[in-house]
ZAFI-178786 format. One record per residue: residue in one letter; x negated, y negated, z of N, C-alpha, C in turn. Coordinates in pm, whole numbers, plus 50000, padded with zeros to 5 digits. Example, Ala and Ser with C-alpha at 12.3 -4.5 7.8 and 13.67 -1.06 7.14 Angstrom:
# ZAFI-178786
a486815056950780487705045050780486805033050780;s487155022550708486335010650714487104999750787;
This chain:
# ZAFI-178786
a241078956540992240478958741029240098950141126;y239898939241099239228931441175240478927841347;d241498929341268242428928241360242478934241489;l242208946041482241768959041552240768955941647;l239838956841604238118946141626238728933341700;d239658928041694239218916241765240368917241935;l241298923541881241998925641982241728943042087;t240848946942084240138957542099239118946542199;k238018939942213237788929142225238078920242326;m239738917842312240258904642337240898915542541;s241128929342488241658939942616240478944942677;a239168940942639238188946242687237408928342796;g237888918842731237268904342791236478901742712;r235728911142582234558904042549234988899242440;f235998888442412236138885242307235778868342365;s235248862542236234178851642332234718840442205;i234608827942217235088814742152234118805942174;q233768798542095232358789742107233778774442061;k233698764042149234408758742183234068747642162;q234288735742057233778720442000234698711341970;r234358700241951235308687541972235798691541800;v236798691741747236898691341579238768684341624;d238798682441479240268673741427240968688541406;i242088686741426242808699941373243438701141331;r243738683141254244218680041111243308685040981;q242208687041040241258693240924241208708140889;i241408715440995241398731240987242748730640920;i243838727440989245468728340919245168725040728;a244408716140749244498715740612243548723640493;n242268724840557241558737040512242498750840448;v242948751440569243438763640593244928767140451;c245598754040485246288748740347245758752640236;k245148746940200243988741340059243398761439992;a243288768940113242998781240102244388790740054;l245078784640114246448796740015247248794139899;e246388781939858247048771339731247468781739622;m247168795239590247578804339514248408810839544;i248958818739697250338815139719251338808639692;v250488795439737252058785839761252148783139601;e251598784839531251738782639385252508790839303;k252108799539292252498816039320253988818639361;r254248815139455255718814639535256238805439521;h256168792139423256278779839458257318780739552;i256388779339657256928768739772256158757839795;q256538747639862255838735639874255828731140034;i254548731940062254008726840197253818714540221;v255018709240348254798692540357253638693540480;f252948691440482251798683440556251208672340574;p251448658940574250888648240579249818644040616;c248418652040590247358654640648246718637240701;d246428634540569245968621040575246188607740628;a248228611440607249008599740714248578599240847;l248118609440900248358617341050246518609441075;p246988602241232245978603041282244688619541301;p243658612941336243058618941363243698628241524;l243258639041528243718648541651242628655041697;i241768649241812240958661041854241178668141891;v241048683741960241318692842006239618700542022;d239688706642173238568716142210238738728742215;v238608733642038238288745342012237608751141933;d237598768041932236458771541913237378774141720;p236728763941671237348761441481237498774741395;q236788787141423236778797241295237898802341375;r238338805341516239188810541578241168806141578;m240688791341568241858783041547242168781641372;k241058781541285241218784141159241968799641124;q241918811641204242368823241222243828820941267;v243708819541339245708812341396246438807041297;a245958794941285247028786041174247448794440995;s245928800440980245868810840836247208816940900;n246668827440979247768841241051249228835641045;i249488825041107251108817641131251418812041027;i250398806440883250908801440794251348808240675;r250608822740655250718829540574252248832440597;n252588839640774253868847940756254498838240690;a254828825540741255958818440700255838813540584;l254868816940490255188813140363255578825340323;r255398838940336255628850140336257078846140316;f257788845140423259488845840422259498825640420;s259118820140310260088813240242260828806340141;n261598806040155262368798540058261868791639940;k261648778440000260838765439888259828758839971;s260038757140115258988748940170258588753840341;l257658746840370257028749140493256558738640527;e256908729840646256638720940683255708719340815;i255048713540839253428712740891253778698740934;r253958699141129253588684041175252818685841320;l252598675241361251788676941455252318665841579;e252268671641729252638657441798251738662741928;r251448652242002250688651242098251358643942244;s250708643642338251298638442450249638635442506;r249868626842622248428630942694247888641242757;v248128649842769247738662942839248248673842720;e248968678142630248768690042531249338680542357;c248488688142257249058685642147249508699142083;r250238698842004251418707541920251648710541796;v251268721841737250998722841638252248731141553;v253168725541505255048729441471254468731641365;i255138744941313255108748641174256278759641110;e257088754841018258718760040980258638762740855;d259238774140866259678777040702261348773940694;d262058777640572262988775940520263488789840494;g263398803840598263278814240537265008822340632;p264408830140627265668843640679266478837240851;g264888835740894264608831541064263858848041120;i264198847741203263798861741290264968866841345;e264958879941321266148885941384266128881241552;p267478883341614267318879641749266818890641855;d266858899941794266478913141887265128915241843;d264378910541778262838906341738262088895741780;l262588885941830261968873041876261658877842000;p262158881242099261458888842217259868893542255;n259798901642098258688912442087257828912142007;i257418896041891256958893541803255358893441816;f255408890841929253628885841998253638899642039;d254238910942071253798925342120252428933742029;k252068940942030250688947441975251738958541869;f251838955141763251818971341670253728964641630;y253868956741709255008955141658255938946841536;q256558954741451256618950941339258638950441306;g259068937241333260298939041323261278940241207;k262498940041217262978942841120262918939641000;t262398920840978262608920540878260628921340795;k260308931640824258918931940844258008934240667;s257188924740714256728921640540255768931040508;e255518937340371254648948640342253438946140362;g252558953440387251458960540526251348950440595;g251868945540689251358941840765251198952940888;s249838952140979249378954741073250978959641242;g251158946841207252148944241394250428939041451;l249538931541403248668926841509248408913541518;g249108908041378248448896041313248488883541511;l250388889241527250488876741611250378879741782;a249948890241770249558894741905248188889941901;i246878891841811245748884241828246528869341812;v246838860841754247278846341743247138847641890;q248698850941986248488848842109247338851642214;g246458859142185245448862542233244528851542248;i244608848142098243438833042077243578820442123;v245008818942166245608802942181245618811142340;e245798818342410245858818342544244418818042611;s243498824442500241868822142574241578806242562;h242378797242452242148784642508243228775342608;g243478785842682244588779542750245798768442699;g246328776442564247808772442554248368784842535;r249478780942463250598790142469251308787742284;v251878799642266252258797042137253698804042130;t254878803042112256278803042089256958803141952;a257808811241935258798809841825260188810741812;e260528809241747262138801241801262758807641565;n264118802741639264848802941533265038787241465;l265168779441393266318767341344267578766441365;v268188759641441269228762541368269698761741273;p271028763541186271238763841039271898752441007;g271128745540873271368732440869272798729140757;r273188716940739273908716840622273878725040511;d272848725240450273048735440376272608746940406;g273118753540568273238766540536271678774240593;h270918768040543269308774440535269568771240691;t268418783440755267908782740871266888782140860;g265708793440950264288794240933263938793241066;a262378795541043261638802341242260888788441231;r260508786941387259648772141403258658786541476;f256938782041441256208787941553255618771941643;i255608772741734254758765341790253558769441869;i252628757841860251258764841916250938754042007;t250708750542070250688747842216249438742442289;l248388734142271246978733042302246768726142411;p245948728242536245968718042609244878705042527;m245258688342553244048676942520243248681442554;p241788675542517240368675642577240788664942694;s239588665942812239778653742891239328641442876;p239678630642893239368622542814237318621242899;e236818622842968235658624943059234808633842989;g235568646042968234828659042925234378656542765;
């Protein structure tokens, strides 16, 4: 129900974000911790060397970014076989949160539509509203960023998977 409410507010331009300077590592680490029970039950390993990474300070609404990370990581866990990898990349102007699973990947026909409202792909999971990724896109875009999805090229072991990339602008040094 929250998803529909958020989507309605976004469409009406009444969706508020309260930006503050936060370390995106901590947001991701907290989401991973919150999903520990699912991870253990499914015997999936999340590879996210949070402590080995330098802080990555971004200007975002921490609650909204938690919602974005939680949504994408939950989806990735749903389709993962054994592992899920999360990386942070940065340049002078933007940072990227890269989330890769080792699942079946996204059907090529579904790929162009997965961020559409109410869209449920062929590999839809049980109980999804088809709103999660539309909301993710709305939140990320309201932060001046973008979110993309692509399939991984099959590796030597034949495994594929999906990669989601959340790109956010880096805060200006003087801001």
